[in-house]
C-alpha positions as CSV (number, residue, x, y, z in Angstrom):
1,M,8.9,-6.7,-17.7
2,I,10.4,-4.2,-15.3
3,N,8.0,-1.5,-16.5
4,T,4.9,-3.5,-15.5
5,L,6.1,-5.2,-12.4
6,F,6.0,-2.0,-10.1
7,T,3.3,0.1,-11.8
8,M,0.2,1.1,-9.9
9,E,-1.6,2.2,-13.1
10,G,-5.4,2.1,-12.8
11,K,-5.4,1.1,-9.1
12,I,-7.8,2.6,-6.5
13,C,-6.1,2.8,-3.1
14,V,-7.2,3.6,0.4
15,V,-4.7,4.6,3.1
16,T,-5.8,5.1,6.6
17,G,-3.8,7.6,8.6
18,G,-2.7,9.1,5.4
19,S,-2.3,12.7,6.6
20,R,1.3,12.3,7.9
21,G,4.2,10.0,8.4
22,L,4.2,6.5,7.0
23,G,0.6,6.8,5.6
24,Y,1.6,10.0,3.7
25,Y,4.8,8.4,2.4
26,M,2.9,5.4,1.0
27,A,0.1,7.5,-0.4
28,Q,2.7,9.6,-2.3
29,G,4.5,6.4,-3.5
30,F,1.2,4.9,-4.9
31,L,0.5,8.2,-6.8
32,E,3.9,8.5,-8.2
33,A,3.7,4.9,-9.4
34,G,0.6,5.8,-11.4
35,A,-2.4,5.0,-9.1
36,A,-5.7,6.2,-10.6
37,R,-6.9,7.5,-7.2
38,V,-5.7,7.4,-3.5
39,Y,-8.1,8.1,-0.7
40,I,-6.7,9.1,2.6
41,T,-8.4,9.3,5.9
42,A,-7.3,10.8,9.3
43,R,-9.2,11.9,12.4
44,K,-8.4,15.5,12.0
45,A,-10.3,16.9,9.1
46,A,-8.1,20.0,8.5
47,A,-4.9,18.0,8.4
48,C,-6.4,15.3,6.1
49,M,-7.7,17.9,3.6
50,E,-4.3,19.7,3.7
51,A,-2.4,16.4,3.0
52,A,-4.7,15.5,0.2
53,E,-4.1,18.9,-1.4
54,E,-0.4,18.5,-1.2
55,L,-0.4,14.9,-2.4
56,S,-2.6,16.0,-5.5
57,Q,0.6,17.4,-7.1
58,F,1.5,13.7,-7.7
59,G,-2.0,12.4,-8.8
60,E,-5.6,12.4,-7.7
61,C,-5.8,12.3,-4.0
62,I,-9.1,12.5,-2.1
63,A,-9.6,13.2,1.6
64,L,-12.2,11.3,3.5
65,P,-11.6,12.5,7.1
66,G,-13.2,10.7,10.0
67,D,-12.6,8.8,13.2
68,I,-12.3,5.1,12.4
69,S,-11.6,4.0,15.9
70,S,-15.3,3.1,16.2
71,L,-17.6,0.9,14.2
72,D,-19.8,3.9,13.3
73,G,-16.7,5.6,12.0
74,I,-15.8,2.6,9.9
75,Q,-19.3,2.5,8.5
76,D,-19.1,6.2,7.5
77,L,-15.8,5.7,5.6
78,T,-17.2,2.5,3.9
79,A,-20.2,4.4,2.8
80,G,-18.1,7.3,1.4
81,L,-16.1,4.9,-0.6
82,E,-19.1,3.0,-1.9
83,E,-20.6,6.3,-3.2
84,R,-17.5,7.0,-5.2
85,E,-16.1,3.6,-6.3
86,E,-17.4,0.2,-7.6
87,S,-14.2,-1.6,-6.4
88,I,-10.9,-0.8,-4.6
89,D,-7.6,-2.6,-5.2
90,V,-5.4,-1.6,-2.3
91,L,-6.2,-1.1,1.4
92,V,-3.4,0.0,3.8
93,N,-4.4,-0.2,7.4
94,N,-1.9,2.3,8.7
95,A,-3.8,4.3,11.4
96,G,-2.5,3.5,14.8
97,A,-1.6,4.7,18.3
98,G,0.8,4.3,21.1
99,W,0.7,5.1,24.7
100,G,3.7,5.4,27.0
101,A,3.7,5.0,30.8
102,P,5.7,3.3,33.5
103,L,4.6,-0.3,34.2
104,E,3.1,0.6,37.6
105,E,1.2,3.5,36.3
106,F,0.1,2.1,32.9
107,P,-3.7,2.9,32.5
108,E,-6.5,0.7,31.2
109,K,-7.5,3.4,28.8
110,G,-3.9,3.2,27.4
111,W,-4.4,-0.4,26.8
112,D,-7.8,-0.3,25.3
113,K,-7.2,2.7,22.9
114,V,-4.1,1.1,21.4
115,M,-5.5,-2.3,21.0
116,N,-8.8,-0.9,19.6
117,L,-7.1,1.3,16.8
118,N,-4.1,-1.1,16.1
119,V,-6.1,-4.5,16.0
120,K,-9.9,-4.0,16.1
121,T,-10.0,-1.2,13.5
122,P,-7.9,-3.0,10.8
123,F,-10.0,-6.1,11.2
124,F,-13.4,-4.5,10.9
125,L,-12.4,-2.0,8.3
126,T,-11.2,-4.9,6.1
127,Q,-14.4,-6.8,6.9
128,A,-16.5,-3.8,5.9
129,L,-14.6,-3.2,2.6
130,L,-14.6,-6.8,1.4
131,P,-17.4,-6.3,-1.2
132,L,-15.3,-3.5,-2.8
133,L,-12.1,-5.5,-2.5
134,R,-13.6,-8.6,-4.1
135,Q,-15.2,-6.9,-7.0
136,G,-13.6,-7.7,-10.3
137,K,-10.8,-9.5,-8.8
138,S,-9.2,-12.7,-10.3
139,A,-6.0,-14.8,-10.0
140,D,-4.4,-12.4,-12.4
141,R,-5.9,-9.2,-10.8
142,T,-5.6,-9.5,-7.1
143,A,-6.5,-7.0,-4.4
144,S,-3.9,-6.1,-1.7
145,V,-4.5,-5.4,1.9
146,I,-1.4,-4.1,3.8
147,N,-1.4,-3.9,7.5
148,I,1.2,-1.8,9.2
149,G,2.6,-3.8,12.1
150,S,6.0,-3.1,13.8
151,I,9.2,-4.7,14.9
152,A,7.8,-3.9,18.4
153,G,5.5,-7.0,17.8
154,M,8.7,-9.2,17.2
155,V,11.2,-8.1,19.8
156,G,11.1,-8.0,23.6
157,D,11.5,-4.3,24.3
158,S,8.4,-2.3,25.5
159,I,10.0,1.0,25.8
160,F,7.3,1.7,28.3
161,N,4.6,1.3,25.7
162,Y,3.2,-1.9,27.0
163,S,0.1,-2.2,24.8
164,Y,1.8,-1.3,21.6
165,G,4.0,-4.3,21.0
166,P,1.2,-6.8,21.9
167,S,-1.1,-4.9,19.6
168,K,1.4,-5.3,16.6
169,A,2.0,-8.9,17.3
170,A,-1.7,-9.3,17.2
171,I,-2.1,-7.5,13.8
172,H,0.7,-9.7,12.5
173,Q,-1.3,-12.7,13.4
174,V,-4.6,-11.3,12.0
175,T,-2.6,-10.7,8.8
176,R,-1.8,-14.4,8.6
177,N,-5.3,-15.5,9.3
178,L,-7.0,-13.0,6.9
179,A,-4.4,-14.1,4.1
180,K,-5.4,-17.7,4.4
181,D,-9.2,-17.0,4.6
182,L,-9.3,-14.5,1.7
183,S,-7.0,-16.2,-0.8
184,E,-10.1,-17.8,-2.6
185,S,-11.3,-14.2,-3.1
186,H,-8.1,-13.2,-4.9
187,I,-7.2,-10.8,-1.9
188,R,-3.7,-10.8,-0.7
189,V,-3.0,-9.8,2.9
190,N,0.5,-8.9,4.0
191,A,2.0,-6.7,6.8
192,I,4.9,-4.4,6.9
193,A,6.8,-4.2,10.2
194,P,8.7,-0.8,10.3
195,G,11.6,-0.2,12.6
196,R,12.5,3.5,13.3
197,F,11.0,6.1,10.9
198,F,10.4,9.8,11.4
199,S,6.9,10.4,12.7
200,K,4.9,12.1,15.4
201,M,5.2,8.9,17.5
202,T,9.0,8.9,17.4
203,E,9.6,12.6,17.9
204,Y,10.7,12.1,21.5
205,V,13.8,10.3,20.1
206,S,14.4,12.2,16.8
207,N,14.4,15.5,18.8
208,N,16.9,14.3,21.3
209,K,20.2,14.2,19.5
210,K,22.0,12.0,22.1
211,L,19.2,9.4,22.0
212,F,19.0,9.7,18.2
213,D,22.7,9.2,17.7
214,E,22.7,6.2,20.1
215,E,19.9,4.5,18.2
216,C,21.5,5.0,14.8
217,A,24.8,3.6,16.1
218,A,22.9,0.5,17.3
219,I,21.0,-0.1,14.0
220,P,23.1,-2.2,11.6
221,L,22.5,0.2,8.7
222,H,23.1,3.1,11.0
223,R,20.1,5.3,10.0
224,W,16.4,5.6,10.4
225,G,14.1,4.8,7.5
226,K,13.1,7.3,5.0
227,A,9.9,7.9,2.9
228,E,11.1,5.8,0.0
229,D,12.0,2.9,2.3
230,I,8.5,2.4,3.3
231,A,6.8,3.5,0.0
232,G,9.0,1.1,-2.0
233,V,7.9,-2.0,0.0
234,A,4.2,-0.9,-0.1
235,I,4.3,-0.4,-3.8
236,M,5.9,-3.9,-4.2
237,L,3.2,-5.6,-2.2
238,A,0.4,-3.6,-4.0
239,S,1.7,-4.1,-7.5
240,R,2.3,-7.0,-9.9
241,A,5.7,-7.4,-8.3
242,G,4.1,-8.8,-5.1
243,A,1.3,-10.8,-6.8
244,F,2.6,-14.1,-5.4
245,I,3.1,-12.9,-1.9
246,T,0.5,-13.2,0.9
247,G,0.4,-13.9,4.6
248,Q,4.0,-12.4,5.2
249,I,5.3,-10.0,7.8
250,I,8.2,-8.0,6.2
251,P,10.4,-6.2,8.6
252,V,11.7,-2.8,7.2
253,D,14.0,-1.9,10.0
254,G,17.6,-1.4,8.8
255,G,18.5,-4.7,10.4
256,T,17.3,-3.8,13.9
257,T,15.7,-7.3,14.5
258,L,19.1,-8.9,13.8
259,V,20.5,-7.4,17.0
260,S,17.5,-7.0,19.2
């Protein structure tokens, strides 16, 4: 049984924001678990192509660079996938943004950019890819949509990133709504809510030894997340191991939400 529970053999996966950070880690995990193909997308074409080349050492990884913050960009990505595949098995809505500023100075564009990319894009990309996600699925072969939320959507600490937490709370609720509405289509929808991981967005802490050490001391497991921590949960949700899980928000935070 154990050999079949966590395999990604034969699965076609799409990971947005896959050129670095959590998206890269999950794409690598899917490939190492045997995925047939993993498509990654990112706004910067050169970085997306470079990441796909690096990831190809683990399996077939294809770059489809583009800006999915607009409906036109979502249509372009959908068209690119439809040209190449008759169905997909896994969609990871990972692309996201943050915007830090003091409360009195927080700008409208910082609110709108974060809300659009963190909430609007995952909803409309999932909507656009429904035909591919539905194709060939059954009770014994489900598709999996994984939204990347955050513990920032679960705790009351803005860290001067006032639109980020609300956007993640919103994607958690979108996850629940879609899980209910897509269950008859044999599409499971879950969210991972990461705590601290190494990424471009968290460099302001990881590059400051004092802040980093203080954060690690406050986290019950006394460390930040590693690549395998996020990849392991994503593989579980995308494979047979997670076939009876839908509509759930899973914190991967070293216990941070226990003390926040």
